[in-house]
C-alpha positions in Angstrom: -13.9 3.4 17.8 -13.6 -0.3 17.1 -16.5 -1.2 19.4 -18.8 1.4 17.8 -18.0 0.0 14.3 -18.6 -3.6 15.5 -21.9 -2.6 17.0 -23.0 -0.8 13.8 -22.3 -3.9 11.7 -24.1 -6.2 14.2 -27.1 -3.9 13.9 -27.0 -4.5 10.1 -25.9 -1.0 9.1 -23.8 -0.2 6.1 -20.7 1.4 7.7 -17.7 3.4 6.5 -14.9 3.2 9.1 -12.0 5.5 9.0 -9.2 4.3 11.3 -5.6 5.5 11.1 -2.7 3.2 10.0 -2.2 0.8 12.9 -5.7 1.5 14.3 -6.8 -2.1 14.3 -9.1 -2.2 11.3 -9.2 -6.0 10.9 -10.7 -6.5 14.3 -13.8 -4.5 13.2 -14.9 -7.1 10.8 -13.3 -10.2 12.3 -15.2 -10.0 15.6 -18.7 -9.5 14.1 -18.1 -12.1 11.4 -17.2 -14.7 14.1 -20.3 -13.8 16.1 -22.7 -14.0 13.1 -23.6 -17.2 11.2 -22.1 -17.6 7.8 -19.0 -16.4 6.0 -17.4 -12.9 5.7 -16.3 -11.9 2.2 -13.3 -9.5 2.3 -12.4 -7.6 -0.8 -8.8 -6.4 -0.8 -6.4 -5.2 -3.6 -3.3 -6.3 -1.7 -2.2 -9.9 -2.1 0.5 -9.7 0.5 -2.0 -8.4 3.1 -4.5 -11.1 2.2 -2.0 -13.8 2.7 -0.8 -12.3 5.9 -4.4 -12.0 7.4 -5.3 -15.6 6.3 -2.1 -16.9 7.9 -2.8 -14.9 11.1 -6.4 -16.2 11.3 -5.3 -19.8 10.9 -2.8 -19.3 13.7 -5.8 -18.4 15.9 -7.6 -21.6 14.8 -10.0 -19.7 12.5 -10.4 -21.2 9.0 -9.9 -18.7 6.1 -9.0 -18.7 2.5 -8.1 -16.3 -0.3 -8.6 -16.1 -4.1 -6.4 -13.8 -6.2 -4.9 -13.6 -9.7 -2.1 -16.0 -10.3 -3.6 -18.9 -8.4 -4.0 -22.2 -10.3 -7.4 -23.5 -11.1 -6.9 -26.4 -8.6 -6.1 -23.9 -5.8 -9.2 -21.8 -6.6 -11.4 -24.9 -6.8 -10.1 -26.1 -3.4 -11.0 -22.7 -1.9 -14.5 -22.8 -3.5 -15.1 -26.3 -2.1 -14.2 -25.3 1.4 -16.5 -22.3 1.2 -19.4 -24.4 -0.1 -18.9 -27.0 2.7 -18.8 -24.1 5.3 -15.3 -24.9 6.4 -14.1 -21.3 6.0 -15.3 -18.3 8.1 -13.5 -15.8 6.0 -12.9 -15.5 2.2 -10.5 -12.9 0.9 -10.8 -12.0 -2.8 -9.0 -9.5 -5.1 -11.3 -7.0 -6.9 -10.8 -8.6 -10.3 -12.5 -11.7 -9.1 -15.8 -9.8 -8.8 -16.3 -10.1 -12.6 -15.8 -13.9 -12.6 -19.1 -15.8 -13.2 -18.0 -18.7 -11.1 -17.4 -16.4 -8.2 -20.7 -14.6 -8.6 -22.4 -18.0 -8.6 -20.5 -18.9 -5.4 -21.7 -15.7 -3.7 -25.2 -16.5 -4.6 -25.2 -19.9 -2.8 -23.1 -18.9 0.3 -24.6 -17.6 3.5 -22.7 -14.3 3.6 -22.8 -12.4 6.9 -20.7 -9.3 6.1 -19.3 -7.8 2.8 -16.1 -6.1 3.9 -14.2 -3.7 1.5 -10.6 -3.1 2.6 -8.7 0.0 1.2 -12.2 1.4 0.3 -10.7 4.6 -1.1 -9.8 2.5 -4.2 -13.4 2.8 -5.3 -13.2 6.6 -5.8 -11.6 8.1 -8.8 -10.7 11.0 -6.6 -8.8 8.7 -4.3 -5.1 8.2 -4.5 -5.3 4.5 -5.6 -8.4 4.3 -7.8 -9.1 0.8 -9.1 -12.0 0.4 -11.6 -12.7 -3.3 -10.6 -13.9 -1.9 -7.2 -16.9 -0.4 -9.1 -18.2 -3.9 -9.6 -18.9 -4.2 -5.8 -22.3 -2.5 -6.2 -23.3 -5.4 -8.6 -22.2 -7.9 -6.0 -24.4 -6.2 -3.5 -27.4 -7.0 -5.7 -26.7 -10.7 -5.1 -26.7 -10.3 -1.3 -29.0 -7.3 -0.8 -29.6 -7.9 3.0 -25.9 -8.2 3.9 -24.4 -5.1 5.6 -21.3 -3.6 4.0 -18.3 -2.5 6.0 -15.9 -0.2 4.1 -12.5 0.4 5.7 -9.8 2.9 4.9 -7.0 4.8 6.7 -6.8 7.8 4.4 -9.7 9.6 2.7 -10.5 13.2 2.1 -14.1 14.4 2.7 -14.9 14.2 -1.0 -13.6 10.6 -1.1 -15.6 9.7 2.0 -18.9 10.7 0.3 -17.9 9.1 -3.0 -17.2 5.8 -1.3 -20.6 5.6 0.3 -22.3 6.6 -3.0 -20.4 4.1 -5.1 -21.2 1.3 -2.6 -24.9 2.2 -2.6 -25.1 2.8 1.2 -28.7 2.7 2.3 -27.9 5.6 4.7 -24.6 7.6 4.9 -22.9 6.3 8.1 -19.3 7.2 8.9 -17.5 6.2 12.0 -14.2 8.1 12.3 -11.5 7.6 14.9 -9.7 10.8 13.7 -6.3 11.1 12.0 -4.5 12.7 14.9 -1.3 10.9 16.0 -0.1 12.9 19.0 3.1 11.0 19.5 4.4 11.4 15.9 6.6 14.4 15.1 6.2 15.2 11.4 9.3 17.1 10.0 10.3 18.3 6.5 13.8 19.2 5.6 15.1 20.7 2.4 18.6 19.3 2.1 21.3 19.6 -0.6 22.9 16.5 0.9 20.1 14.2 1.9 22.4 11.3 2.7 24.4 13.3 5.3 21.1 14.4 6.9 19.8 10.9 7.0 23.0 9.5 8.6 22.9 12.3 11.2 19.3 11.5 12.1 19.8 7.7 12.1 22.8 7.9 14.5 20.6 9.8 17.0 17.7 7.5 16.7 17.3 4.8 19.3 15.2 1.8 18.1 14.3 0.7 14.6 13.5 2.7 11.6 12.3 2.5 8.0 13.7 4.5 5.1 11.4 4.7 2.1 13.0 5.2 -1.4 11.5 4.9 -4.9 13.6 2.4 -6.7 15.3 -0.9 -6.0 18.8 0.2 -7.0 18.7 3.0 -4.4 17.5 0.5 -1.8 20.7 -1.5 -2.1 23.0 1.5 -2.4 21.6 3.5 0.5 21.5 0.5 2.8 25.2 -0.2 2.0 26.1 3.4 2.8 24.2 3.2 6.1 25.9 0.0 7.1 29.4 1.4 6.2 28.6 4.2 8.7 28.2 1.8 11.6 24.4 1.4 11.6 23.0 -2.1 11.0 20.9 -2.0 7.9 19.4 -4.1 5.1 17.1 -3.5 2.2 13.8 -4.8 0.9 11.9 -4.6 -2.4 9.6 -6.7 -4.5 12.5 -7.9 -6.7 14.0 -10.0 -4.0 13.1 -13.7 -3.9 10.4 -14.6 -1.3 12.8 -16.2 1.1 15.1 -13.2 1.2 12.1 -11.0 1.9 10.9 -13.1 4.7 14.4 -13.4 6.3 15.0 -9.6 6.1 11.6 -8.7 7.5 12.1 -11.1 10.4 15.6 -9.8 11.2 14.2 -6.3 11.3 11.1 -7.2 13.3 13.3 -9.0 15.9 15.7 -6.0 16.1 18.7 -7.9 14.8 18.9 -5.2 12.1 18.1 -1.6 13.2 17.2 -0.1 9.9 15.5 -1.2 6.7 15.7 0.7 3.4 12.6 -0.2 1.3 10.3 0.6 -1.5 6.6 0.9 -0.7 6.4 -2.9 -1.2 7.4 -3.0 2.5 4.9 -2.2 5.2 1.5 -3.6 4.4 0.6 -6.0 7.2 3.6 -4.9 9.3 2.6 -4.4 12.9 5.9 -3.6 14.6 5.0 -1.4 17.6 8.5 0.1 18.4 9.4 1.8 15.1 10.9 5.1 16.2 11.4 6.7 12.8 10.1 6.5 9.3 12.1 8.5 6.7 11.0 9.4 3.2 14.3 9.8 1.5 12.5 10.2 -1.8 9.2 12.1 -2.2 6.1 10.0 -2.0 3.3 10.4 -4.6 0.8 12.1 -2.3 0.0 13.2 1.3 -2.0 10.0 1.7 1.0 7.9 1.0 3.2 9.9 3.3 0.7 9.9 6.1 0.0 6.2 5.8 3.7 5.2 5.7 4.8 7.6 8.4 2.0 6.1 10.5 4.0 2.9 10.8 6.1 4.7 13.4 5.2 4.8 17.1 2.4 2.3 17.3 3.4 1.7 20.9 2.3 5.2 21.7 5.8 6.5 22.5 7.3 9.5 20.7 8.3 8.7 17.1 9.2 10.6 13.9 8.0 10.9 10.4 10.8 12.6 8.5 10.6 13.8 4.8 13.7 14.9 3.0 13.7 16.7 -0.4 15.6 19.0 -2.7 14.7 20.9 -5.9 15.7 18.0 -8.0 13.2 15.8 -6.2 10.4 18.2 -7.1 11.4 18.2 -10.8 11.6 14.4 -10.8 8.1 14.1 -9.2 6.6 16.4 -11.8 8.3 14.5 -14.7 7.4 11.1 -13.1 3.7 12.1 -12.9 3.6 13.2 -16.5 5.3 9.9 -17.6 2.8 7.9 -15.4 0.0 8.8 -17.7 1.1 7.9 -21.3 -1.2 8.3 -24.2 -4.0 5.8 -24.4 -2.7 4.7 -27.8 0.6 3.7 -26.1 -1.3 1.8 -23.4 -3.1 -0.2 -26.0 0.2 -0.8 -27.8 1.6 -2.3 -24.6 -1.5 -4.5 -24.1 -1.2 -5.8 -27.7 2.5 -6.3 -27.3 2.0 -8.4 -24.2 -0.4 -10.7 -26.2 2.2 -11.1 -28.9 5.1 -11.5 -26.4 3.3 -14.4 -24.8 1.9 -15.6 -28.1 -1.7 -15.6 -26.9 -4.3 -15.8 -29.6 -7.3 -13.4 -29.4 -10.1 -14.9 -27.4 -7.9 -16.9 -25.1 -5.4 -16.6 -22.2 -7.8 -15.8 -19.4 -6.5 -16.5 -15.8 -3.2 -18.0 -17.1 -0.1 -16.8 -15.4 2.8 -16.0 -17.8 6.4 -15.4 -16.5 7.4 -11.9 -17.4 10.7 -10.0 -17.7 9.9 -6.3 -18.3 13.5 -5.6 -19.5 13.3 -8.3 -22.1 9.8 -7.2 -23.2 10.9 -3.5 -23.6 14.0 -4.6 -25.5 12.0 -6.8 -27.9 9.6 -3.9 -28.7 12.0 -1.0 -28.3 10.0 0.6 -25.4 11.1 2.8 -22.5 10.9 0.9 -19.3 9.3 3.5 -17.0 6.6 4.5 -19.5 5.9 0.8 -20.2 5.7 0.0 -16.5 3.3 2.9 -16.1 1.1 1.5 -18.9 1.2 -2.0 -17.3 0.1 -0.5 -13.9 -2.8 1.4 -15.7 -3.8 -1.8 -17.5 -3.8 -3.5 -14.1 -5.8 -0.7 -12.4 -8.3 -0.7 -15.3 -8.8 -4.5 -14.7 -7.3 -5.8 -18.0 -4.4 -7.6 -16.4 -2.8 -8.4 -13.1 0.9 -7.8 -12.6 2.5 -10.0 -9.9 5.9 -8.3 -9.4 7.3 -10.5 -6.7 8.2 -14.2 -6.8 6.3 -16.8 -4.8 7.1 -17.7 -1.2 6.3 -21.4 -1.1 5.4 -24.4 -3.1 2.0 -25.9 -2.4 0.5 -29.4 -2.3 -2.8 -31.0 -1.5 -3.7 -34.7 -1.4 -6.2 -35.8 -4.1 -6.6 -39.4 -2.7 -8.6 -39.8 0.4 -6.9 -41.4 3.4 -8.1 -45.0 2.6 -6.9 -44.8 -1.0 -3.7 -43.2 0.1 -3.0 -46.1 2.5 -3.5 -48.6 -0.3 -1.2 -46.6 -2.6 1.5 -46.5 0.1 1.4 -50.3 0.5 1.7 -50.8 -3.3 4.4 -48.1 -3.8 7.0 -48.5 -1.1 9.3 -46.1 -2.8 7.0 -43.2 -2.1 6.0 -44.2 1.4 8.6 -42.2 3.3 8.0 -38.8 1.6 4.2 -39.3 2.0 4.5 -40.1 5.7 6.7 -37.0 6.1 4.2 -34.7 4.5 1.4 -36.2 6.6 3.5 -35.7 9.7 4.5 -32.1 8.9 1.4 -30.5 7.4 -2.2 -30.4 8.7 -5.3 -29.7 6.6 -3.5 -31.3 3.6 -6.6 -33.3 2.5 -8.9 -30.3 2.3 -6.8 -27.4 1.0 -3.5 -26.5 -0.5 -0.8 -26.0 2.1 2.6 -24.3 1.8 5.6 -26.7 1.9 9.3 -26.4 2.0 11.2 -28.8 -0.3 14.5 -28.2 1.6 12.9 -29.1 4.9 11.3 -32.3 3.5 14.7 -33.2 1.9 16.6 -32.9 5.2 13.9 -35.0 7.0 13.8 -37.7 4.4 17.6 -37.8 3.7 17.0 -36.8 0.1 18.3 -33.9 -2.0 16.0 -31.1 -3.0 16.1 -32.3 -6.6 15.0 -35.8 -5.5 12.1 -34.3 -3.5 10.9 -32.2 -6.4 11.1 -35.2 -8.8 9.2 -37.4 -6.3 6.5 -34.8 -5.8 6.2 -34.3 -9.6 5.9 -38.1 -9.9 3.1 -38.2 -7.3 1.4 -35.3 -9.0 1.4 -37.1 -12.4 -0.1 -40.2 -10.7 -2.9 -37.9 -9.3 -1.9 -38.8 -5.7 -1.3 -35.1 -4.9 -1.6 -31.8 -6.6 1.8 -30.1 -6.5 2.4 -26.4 -7.5 6.1 -25.5 -7.5 7.2 -22.1 -6.2 7.0 -19.2 -8.7 10.5 -17.8 -9.3 9.8 -14.8 -11.5 7.2 -11.9 -11.9 4.1 -12.8 -13.8 1.4 -11.3 -16.0 -2.2 -12.6 -15.7 -4.9 -11.7 -18.2 -8.1 -11.1 -16.3 -10.2 -11.9 -19.4 -9.4 -13.5 -22.8 -7.1 -11.4 -25.0 -9.0 -8.6 -26.7 -8.4 -7.2 -30.1 -7.1 -3.6 -30.3 -10.6 -2.3 -31.3 -12.1 -3.9 -28.2 -9.8 -2.3 -25.6 -12.0 0.5 -24.2 -10.7 3.4 -22.1 -13.1 6.2 -21.2 -11.2 9.3 -22.2 -13.0 11.5 -19.7 -12.3 9.2 -16.7 -8.7 9.0 -17.7 -8.3 12.8 -17.8 -10.1 13.1 -14.5 -7.9 10.6 -12.8 -4.8 12.4 -14.1 -6.1 15.7 -12.8 -6.7 14.1 -9.4 -3.1 12.9 -9.4 -1.9 16.4 -10.3 -4.0 17.9 -7.5 -2.6 15.4 -5.0 1.0 16.2 -6.0 0.3 20.0 -5.7 -1.0 19.3 -2.2 2.1 17.5 -1.3 4.3 20.3 -2.6 2.2 22.8 -0.7 2.9 20.7 2.4 6.6 20.8 1.7 6.8 24.5 1.3 4.3 25.6 4.1 6.8 26.1 7.0 4.4 28.4 8.8 1.7 26.1 9.9 2.0 23.0 12.2 2.7 19.9 10.1 0.1 17.9 12.0 -2.5 20.6 11.5 -1.7 20.7 7.7 -2.2 16.9 7.5 -5.3 16.8 9.5 -6.8 19.7 7.5 -6.1 17.8 4.3 -8.3 15.0 5.7 -11.1 17.4 6.7 -10.2 18.0 10.4 -9.9 21.8 10.5 -10.1 22.5 14.2 -7.1 20.7 15.5 -4.5 22.2 17.9 -0.8 22.6 16.9 1.2 19.5 17.9 4.2 21.4 19.5 6.7 18.7 18.3 7.0 19.0 14.5 9.7 21.0 12.8 7.5 24.1 12.4 6.3 24.1 16.0 9.8 23.6 17.4 11.1 26.6 15.4 8.1 28.7 16.4 8.8 27.9 20.1 12.1 29.6 19.7 10.4 32.9 18.7 8.6 33.1 22.0 5.4 34.2 20.5 2.1 32.5 21.0 0.2 31.2 18.0 -2.3 34.1 17.9 0.5 36.7 18.0 2.6 35.0 15.4 -0.3 34.4 13.0 -1.4 38.0 13.2 2.0 39.5 12.6 3.0 37.0 9.8 -0.4 37.6 8.1 0.1 41.3 8.1 3.7 41.0 6.9 2.6 38.7 4.1 0.0 41.1 2.9 2.4 44.1 2.9 5.2 42.2 1.1 2.9 40.8 -1.6 2.0 44.4 -2.5 5.6 45.6 -2.8 9.2 44.9 -1.7 10.3 46.7 1.4 13.5 47.4 3.3 13.6 46.0 6.9 13.1 49.4 8.5 10.1 50.2 6.2 8.4 46.9 7.1 9.0 47.3 10.8 7.5 50.8 10.6 4.4 49.5 8.9 3.9 47.0 11.7 3.6 49.8 14.3 0.4 48.3 15.8 2.5 45.3 17.0 5.3 45.1 19.6 8.5 45.9 17.8 10.6 43.1 19.4 7.9 40.6 18.4 7.8 41.9 14.9 11.6 41.6 14.6 11.5 38.0 16.0 8.7 37.1 13.5 10.6 38.6 10.6 13.8 36.7 11.5 11.8 33.5 11.8 10.2 34.1 8.4 13.7 34.8 6.8 15.2 31.7 8.4 12.4 29.6 7.1 12.6 31.2 3.6 9.2 32.7 3.7 10.9 36.1 3.3 13.8 36.5 0.9 16.2 39.4 0.4 16.8 40.8 -3.0 20.2 42.2 -4.2 19.0 45.7 -3.1 18.4 44.4 0.4 14.7 44.7 0.0 12.5 42.0 1.5 10.1 40.0 -0.6 7.5 37.3 0.3 8.3 33.9 -1.1 5.3 32.2 -2.7 4.8 28.5 -2.3 5.7 25.9 -4.8 3.5 25.6 -7.9 3.9 22.6 -10.2 2.2 24.5 -13.0 1.0 21.6 -15.1 -0.5 23.8 -17.7 
């Protein structure tokens, strides 16, 4: 559907495009943006994805920049200047930037050709990753009323689809949908007492690379070590690793030097490895959307691949408890915000856009707070637009020359001690006079026969002389206040919205648990139905379809018999012979085969008196 989406935008139409993970969403705005005069503004909540796309565009010789929380004022000013002087074709911005007056002024003077909203489901409070700053996009539209909007998402239910278009003030509802069906992915769910044993069994049979998703960093390391000890090459990836480790581990996996990577959901955005044969969810995801999107990283080459979900009863209890802890009282959230201000010693009315190094363990210890509840409060403060939490360290240091080429030459003549390092930077990095570029102090050190410490000292010296602007690599997580620190009385949360968002999360978790327990309907059909596609055919390759094939009944026969059995057993418990007798209008052998299948898949359970009883699906019972 890429061509249809591009044509719609070129015709000036507001467009909502639904393309599955790996469906090539970026092409749909990059192509028309290059065709049209002006600059394309891309709003994205994912810093890693912004950086990745900017880097990829630059590799293609297309100028692009990004603005997000945590950047220095010098970096932001450099990006603004390049936009104003029409040197950039694309500008990526995080949603918090939309409230910034300087950014709004910039939008007003730029020739914008497309306003693109990536991860557009973030604008809907019914979506699985609602972010209130996205609601400011409608105000940005007022500044550029004639510019078409392209909203992109991979996962949205019908309600969320309509909500996105309403919230973005679409002139006319216009959805172009490629469909969510991935014919080559076998979705399978296994309830396992020993999940690790099942995981090892599956990984040993899998040819090609795989991703195993877990929920926490400690399990990342531990599970990767277990996999490696069992003769399968493995490494782990999470946001707590330093940037160089993350880059190395991703490259080793991408180049197939390591077969398997165990990761938190920090891994995957921007990953476009076509030959992933298996994605395993060792821990339960938060929602069907998360599972579908992450499992969709398998089989992008079109060949058969698997999306495996493992769970046990403990996982279900943990998910329910985690959801409850993810929504602490508003009074606690305000307490955390106030605590952050005290922790960083920020006076009220100041601190905006300044990045503060942050250690959550130290913070919780100082104020006697529980880490998970505090982390949840921080993520809510981030989602509500009060702060930005940069969990991972930086990847590179950055520099930009302040002096023009003529003044720089005179400086070199007058300061022979700095000539060699300046020449090396000019030789190694392009675009260094117009924008900040990433540098590697170790590489500069080896080429100039200096130590890293000497290079850092020399760059700092040149920075102080205003020859360059030098921003050393960030080595710890950071908190950024998106506005000056507020007093407790001025921290506003809408109680109704907060309750609605919590209810939406509960509904999504219930849908996930229904998916786990529904072993009667094709997994692919269940997923497609969740996203509004109700007329799909069964896939034939998921765990449910494979088991049904063993029964040797067609879909119509099986559905008719199982529906009749369900109705009978929900009214009363029956012995096997009584149930078979009531199914007299069906073939007896087919009835017995269906009953055996339902027993094997725990849809029918036997009581102590040998009577059969229908087993209801999971109910998380929040009330």
